[in-house]
C-alpha positions in Angstrom: 23.6 -16.9 25.9 26.6 -14.8 24.9 27.9 -14.0 21.4 31.0 -12.6 19.8 31.5 -9.6 17.6 33.7 -10.6 14.6 34.3 -7.7 12.3 31.0 -6.5 11.0 29.0 -9.5 12.2 28.1 -11.3 15.4 28.7 -15.1 15.9 26.5 -17.1 18.2 27.0 -20.8 18.8 25.5 -23.6 21.0 21.8 -23.9 20.3 21.7 -20.5 18.5 20.6 -22.0 15.2 17.6 -23.7 16.7 16.7 -20.8 18.9 17.3 -17.9 16.6 17.5 -19.0 13.0 15.2 -22.0 12.6 12.5 -20.9 15.0 12.6 -17.1 14.4 14.4 -16.4 11.2 17.4 -14.4 12.5 20.7 -14.5 10.7 22.1 -17.2 8.5 23.1 -20.6 9.7 26.3 -22.7 9.4 26.0 -26.0 11.2 24.8 -25.3 14.8 26.1 -21.7 14.7 24.4 -18.5 13.5 26.0 -15.4 11.9 24.0 -12.2 12.7 24.1 -8.8 11.2 24.5 -6.1 13.8 20.8 -5.0 13.6 19.7 -8.6 14.3 22.1 -9.1 17.1 21.1 -5.7 18.7 17.4 -6.8 18.6 18.1 -10.1 20.3 20.2 -8.3 22.9 17.4 -5.7 23.4 14.9 -8.5 23.9 17.1 -10.3 26.4 17.7 -13.4 24.2 21.4 -12.6 24.2 23.1 -11.7 27.5 26.1 -9.9 25.9 28.1 -9.5 22.8 31.8 -9.6 23.3 31.1 -8.5 26.9 28.9 -5.6 25.8 25.4 -5.1 27.1 22.7 -3.5 24.9 23.7 0.1 25.6 27.4 -0.5 24.9 26.7 -2.6 21.8 24.2 -0.1 20.5 26.7 2.8 20.9 29.4 0.8 19.2 27.0 0.0 16.3 26.0 3.6 15.8 29.6 4.5 15.6 30.4 1.7 13.2 27.5 1.9 10.7 25.7 4.7 9.0 22.1 5.3 10.2 22.2 2.3 12.5 19.9 3.9 15.1 17.1 4.6 12.6 17.5 1.2 11.0 17.3 -0.5 14.4 14.0 1.3 15.2 12.5 0.2 11.9 13.7 -3.4 12.3 12.2 -3.5 15.9 8.9 -2.0 14.7 8.5 -4.5 11.9 9.4 -7.4 14.1 6.8 -6.3 16.6 4.3 -6.3 13.8 4.9 -10.0 13.3 7.0 -10.0 10.1 10.1 -12.1 9.4 12.9 -9.9 8.3 16.4 -10.0 6.9 19.0 -7.2 6.4 19.3 -6.4 2.7 22.8 -7.8 2.6 24.7 -10.2 0.4 24.5 -13.7 1.7 21.5 -13.2 3.9 18.1 -14.8 3.0 16.4 -13.0 0.2 19.5 -11.4 -1.3 20.1 -11.8 -5.0 23.5 -13.5 -4.6 24.9 -15.8 -2.0 28.3 -15.1 -0.6 30.9 -17.5 0.8 32.4 -17.3 4.3 34.0 -13.9 3.6 32.0 -11.1 5.3 31.0 -7.8 3.8 31.7 -5.2 6.5 30.5 -2.1 4.6 28.3 0.5 6.2 24.5 0.3 6.3 24.8 -3.2 7.7 26.9 -4.4 4.9 24.2 -3.5 2.3 26.1 -4.1 -0.9 23.5 -5.9 -3.0 20.4 -4.4 -1.5 18.6 -7.7 -1.8 17.4 -6.7 -5.3 17.7 -2.9 -4.9 21.0 -1.1 -3.9 19.1 1.3 -1.7 17.2 -1.3 0.4 18.1 -1.8 4.0 15.6 -4.4 5.3 13.8 -7.1 3.4 10.3 -7.8 4.7 8.9 -11.3 3.8 5.3 -11.9 3.0 3.3 -12.4 6.2 3.8 -16.0 7.4 6.8 -16.5 5.2 10.2 -17.2 6.7 13.4 -15.6 5.4 14.2 -16.9 1.9 10.5 -16.8 1.0 8.7 -14.2 -1.2 9.7 -10.6 -0.3 6.8 -8.3 0.3 8.7 -5.0 0.9 12.2 -3.8 0.2 12.5 -1.2 2.9 14.7 1.8 2.6 15.3 3.5 6.0 15.9 7.2 6.3 15.6 10.1 8.7 13.1 13.0 8.1 15.9 15.4 7.2 17.5 13.3 4.4 16.9 14.0 0.7 15.4 11.5 -1.7 16.1 11.4 -5.5 12.7 11.1 -7.1 13.9 9.0 -10.0 15.2 6.3 -7.6 12.1 5.7 -5.5 10.0 3.4 -7.8 9.5 0.0 -6.3 10.7 1.0 -2.8 9.0 1.1 0.5 10.3 4.0 2.6 10.5 3.9 6.3 10.9 7.5 7.6 12.1 7.9 11.2 11.2 11.3 12.5 12.9 13.3 15.3 10.8 11.6 17.9 11.6 8.1 16.6 8.2 7.5 15.2 8.2 5.5 11.9 6.0 6.3 8.9 5.9 4.0 5.9 5.3 4.9 2.2 5.0 2.7 -0.8 6.4 4.0 -4.1 5.2 2.4 -7.3 6.1 3.2 -10.9 3.3 4.5 -13.1 0.3 6.7 -12.2 -2.3 3.9 -12.3 -4.3 6.0 -14.7 -7.3 4.3 -16.4 -8.3 6.9 -19.0 -11.8 6.2 -20.4 -13.0 9.7 -21.4 -14.1 10.0 -25.0 -15.1 13.1 -26.9 -14.9 14.8 -30.3 -13.1 18.1 -30.4 -14.5 20.9 -32.6 -12.3 22.9 -34.9 -11.3 26.6 -35.2 -13.3 28.0 -32.2 -13.1 31.8 -32.0 -10.8 32.7 -29.1 -8.7 35.6 -27.6 -5.5 35.3 -25.7 -6.0 37.7 -22.8 -3.2 38.1 -20.2 -2.8 34.7 -18.4 -5.9 33.0 -19.9 -7.9 32.4 -23.0 -11.5 33.2 -23.7 -13.5 31.1 -26.3 -16.5 32.9 -27.7 -19.7 30.9 -28.4 -18.0 27.5 -28.0 -19.9 24.3 -28.6 -21.4 23.0 -25.3 -19.6 19.6 -25.5 -16.2 21.3 -25.1 -17.0 21.8 -21.5 -19.8 19.4 -20.8 -18.2 16.3 -22.3 -14.5 17.1 -22.8 -14.3 19.2 -19.6 -12.2 22.0 -20.9 -12.3 25.4 -19.3 -14.9 27.1 -17.1 -18.0 28.8 -18.5 -18.5 32.5 -17.8 -22.3 32.2 -18.2 -24.2 31.3 -15.1 -22.3 33.8 -12.9 -24.5 36.6 -11.7 -27.0 35.6 -14.5 -24.6 37.1 -17.1 -25.9 36.7 -20.6 -22.5 35.8 -22.1 -21.7 32.7 -24.0 -18.0 32.2 -23.4 -15.6 29.7 -21.9 -12.4 30.6 -20.0 -9.4 28.4 -20.6 -6.2 28.1 -18.6 -3.0 28.6 -20.7 -2.2 25.0 -20.5 -5.7 24.0 -21.7 -5.5 26.6 -24.5 -2.0 25.5 -25.7 -3.3 21.9 -25.9 -6.4 22.9 -27.8 -4.5 25.2 -30.1 -2.0 22.3 -31.0 -5.0 20.1 -31.8 -6.6 22.8 -34.0 -9.6 23.2 -31.8 -9.2 27.0 -31.2 -8.1 29.7 -33.6 -4.9 30.6 -31.8 -1.2 30.1 -32.6 -0.1 27.3 -30.3 3.5 28.8 -30.1 2.1 32.1 -29.1 0.1 30.6 -26.3 3.2 28.6 -25.1 5.3 31.7 -25.1 2.7 33.5 -23.0 2.7 30.5 -20.6 6.5 30.7 -20.3 6.3 34.4 -19.6 3.8 33.7 -16.8 5.5 30.8 -15.1 8.9 30.1 -16.8 10.1 26.7 -17.9 7.8 25.0 -15.5 5.0 25.7 -18.1 6.6 23.3 -20.6 6.8 20.5 -18.1 3.1 21.0 -17.1 2.0 21.1 -20.7 3.9 18.0 -21.6 2.2 16.1 -18.7 -1.2 17.6 -19.6 -1.0 16.6 -23.2 0.1 13.0 -22.4 -2.8 12.6 -19.9 -5.3 13.9 -22.4 -3.9 11.5 -25.0 -4.5 8.7 -22.6 -8.1 9.5 -22.1 -7.6 11.2 -18.7 -9.0 14.6 -17.9 -6.6 16.9 -16.0 -8.0 19.9 -14.2 -6.2 22.4 -11.9 -5.1 21.0 -8.6 -4.5 24.4 -7.1 -6.9 24.0 -4.2 -5.0 20.9 -3.2 -1.5 22.3 -3.6 -0.9 20.2 -6.8 -0.6 20.9 -10.5 -3.6 18.8 -11.5 -6.4 16.7 -10.2 -7.4 14.0 -12.7 -10.5 12.1 -13.8 -10.3 8.8 -15.5 -13.8 8.8 -16.9 -15.9 11.8 -17.6 -19.2 11.4 -19.4 -20.8 14.7 -18.5 -19.8 17.5 -16.2 -23.4 17.3 -14.8 -22.6 13.8 -13.5 -18.9 14.4 -12.7 -17.3 11.8 -10.5 -14.8 12.6 -7.8 -11.3 13.0 -9.1 -9.0 10.0 -8.4 -5.5 11.5 -8.2 -3.5 14.6 -7.5 -0.5 15.1 -9.8 2.5 17.3 -9.0 4.9 17.9 -11.9 8.6 17.8 -11.0 11.9 17.5 -12.9 13.5 14.1 -13.2 16.4 15.1 -11.0 14.0 16.4 -8.3 15.0 15.6 -4.7 12.3 15.3 -2.1 12.5 16.0 1.6 10.6 13.3 3.4 8.5 16.1 5.1 7.5 17.4 1.7 6.6 13.9 0.6 4.6 13.2 3.7 2.7 16.4 3.4 1.6 15.7 -0.2 0.6 12.1 0.5 -1.3 13.0 3.7 -3.2 15.8 1.9 -4.1 13.5 -1.0 -5.3 10.8 1.4 -7.3 13.3 3.3 -9.3 14.2 0.2 -9.6 10.5 -0.9 -7.2 10.7 -3.7 -3.8 9.1 -4.6 -0.6 11.2 -4.9 1.2 10.9 -8.2 4.4 12.7 -9.1 5.1 13.3 -12.8 8.8 13.3 -13.6 8.7 15.5 -16.7 11.8 15.1 -18.9 12.7 16.6 -22.2 11.6 13.6 -24.2 9.3 11.6 -22.0 7.5 11.6 -18.6 7.6 9.0 -15.9 5.1 8.7 -13.1 5.6 7.8 -9.5 2.6 6.9 -7.2 3.3 7.3 -3.5 0.9 5.9 -0.9 1.0 5.9 2.9 1.4 2.3 4.1 0.5 0.4 7.2 2.5 -2.8 7.1 
């Protein structure tokens, strides 16, 4: 069967509707004919279901499509991969199944396969329907396709599935969800006015009540190291600033914050804001340094003696932070390798947003 390139779409007639649309979910139908987006037509040509498009074989049509639409090559690779995995797909394009608005006969010939509406998200490229559902049914993933060298605005990722195509044409998928999924259930009573000294880049509490560490999991005891007979608890500056603001240690909170800013600049304020919010939500944040993160977190701590594994790694970034996919992949892979989930805290001036990113196998 042959088809015709008409502007930004491909027209196929004859028994095209029965063969391509009704049986396999390609394109959109009008009578016996089918209108295909370039990525759909290229896949049919690649499989041999179409013989040519306006006289072009696959190689010629593919080259023409790459020249006509942004990121067509990467998008085709993802489309073909998801089709091979058994999903019904549609380009995230107005008028195609699953889009938010139906168009008339006029065609949108914009780049990115005419992705104007995004099928519910302006950055989506491909809609993946729930397994077993044909186009028009419930959408499982709204996939955004990008290359490994593109940048990603952190604030725009929530609700998206990312399909990252690397330089060897391998595809990695990531699910981005709003919120951190925290389930804080840690309860404790803080003491008041603990004797403490601000020393360089940390604070030492002298003769603190045992529950400050054992139940609330603040700090790290000095005692027990080399059998030292010293009853003291070392706190990080972010822990000390939080406790000083709560009146638990005899230190000026502003003085501790100024020391924190002197040590690590404005980043300290962002980390402190996230730390305080997590503590308020019953979550225990501890340093995530060993994992390359700002914090590791525990939802429920009863005693340090029976400490569970931490559930998440949290990296604090600015709301306008832009990721490189390689950076994102590194963080998510590392978190998964130590059986944790990766959460990015977008710390703003007045509020914090949380983004959870997981590796996905469709």
